[in-house]
C-alpha positions as CSV (number, residue, x, y, z in Angstrom):
1,X,-8.9,18.0,-17.6
2,X,-5.5,16.0,-16.9
3,X,-5.8,12.9,-15.3
4,X,-3.5,13.0,-12.2
5,X,-3.2,10.2,-9.9
6,X,-1.5,10.4,-6.1
7,X,1.4,8.3,-4.6
8,X,-0.9,6.4,-2.3
9,X,-3.4,5.6,-5.2
10,X,-0.8,4.2,-7.3
11,X,0.4,2.5,-4.1
12,X,-3.0,0.8,-3.4
13,X,-3.6,0.1,-7.2
14,X,-0.3,-2.0,-7.1
15,X,-1.0,-3.6,-3.7
16,X,-4.8,-5.0,-5.0
17,X,-2.4,-6.6,-8.2
18,X,-0.4,-8.4,-5.8
19,X,-1.3,-12.2,-4.7
20,X,0.3,-11.6,-1.3
21,X,0.2,-9.2,1.9
22,X,2.6,-6.6,1.5
23,X,5.4,-5.5,3.8
24,X,7.0,-2.3,3.8
25,X,10.0,-3.7,1.7
26,X,7.7,-5.1,-1.0
27,X,5.7,-1.5,-1.0
28,X,9.1,0.5,-1.7
29,X,10.0,-2.0,-4.5
30,X,6.6,-1.0,-5.6
31,X,7.3,2.5,-5.0
32,X,10.7,2.3,-6.9
33,X,8.8,1.3,-10.1
34,X,6.6,4.2,-10.1
35,X,6.8,7.9,-11.1
36,X,8.2,8.5,-7.5
37,X,11.1,6.4,-7.7
38,X,13.0,8.0,-4.7
39,X,10.4,7.1,-2.1
40,X,12.0,5.1,0.3
41,X,10.9,2.6,2.9
42,X,9.7,5.1,5.3
43,X,7.6,7.2,2.7
44,X,6.3,3.3,1.9
45,X,5.9,2.8,5.9
46,X,4.0,6.1,6.1
47,X,1.7,5.2,3.1
48,X,0.7,1.9,4.2
49,X,-0.3,3.3,7.7
50,X,-2.0,6.0,5.8
51,X,-3.9,3.6,3.8
52,X,-4.9,1.4,6.6
53,X,-6.2,4.4,8.5
54,X,-8.3,5.4,5.7
55,X,-9.7,1.9,5.2
56,X,-8.1,0.6,2.1
57,X,-6.1,-2.0,3.8
58,X,-6.2,-4.1,6.7
59,X,-3.3,-5.1,9.0
60,X,-2.8,-8.7,9.3
61,X,-2.0,-10.1,12.8
62,X,1.3,-12.1,12.6
63,X,4.9,-11.7,13.7
64,X,5.4,-9.0,11.1
65,X,3.7,-5.9,10.1
66,X,2.0,-6.7,7.0
67,X,-1.5,-5.4,4.9
68,X,-3.6,-6.7,2.9
69,X,-6.3,-4.9,0.6
70,X,-10.1,-5.0,2.4
71,X,-12.2,-6.8,0.8
72,X,-16.1,-6.5,1.0
73,X,-16.3,-9.7,3.4
74,X,-14.0,-7.9,6.0
75,X,-15.3,-6.1,9.1
76,X,-15.7,-2.3,9.2
């Protein structure tokens, strides 16, 4: 059986390697270097929202919408 990876799981793995919170622009850059290079900014935005809704990312409060990977010390 072959191992398949989804775009969102690829993005989540890439985000977990990043040292700082992720914005839509950075997520689009990560996807541009992925097996899905044609995924644009809107796709990145939707993927970030979906990952946050699934509980894998936490939105960061501030003047801009950014996300960071959820850790065990995060509530929820």
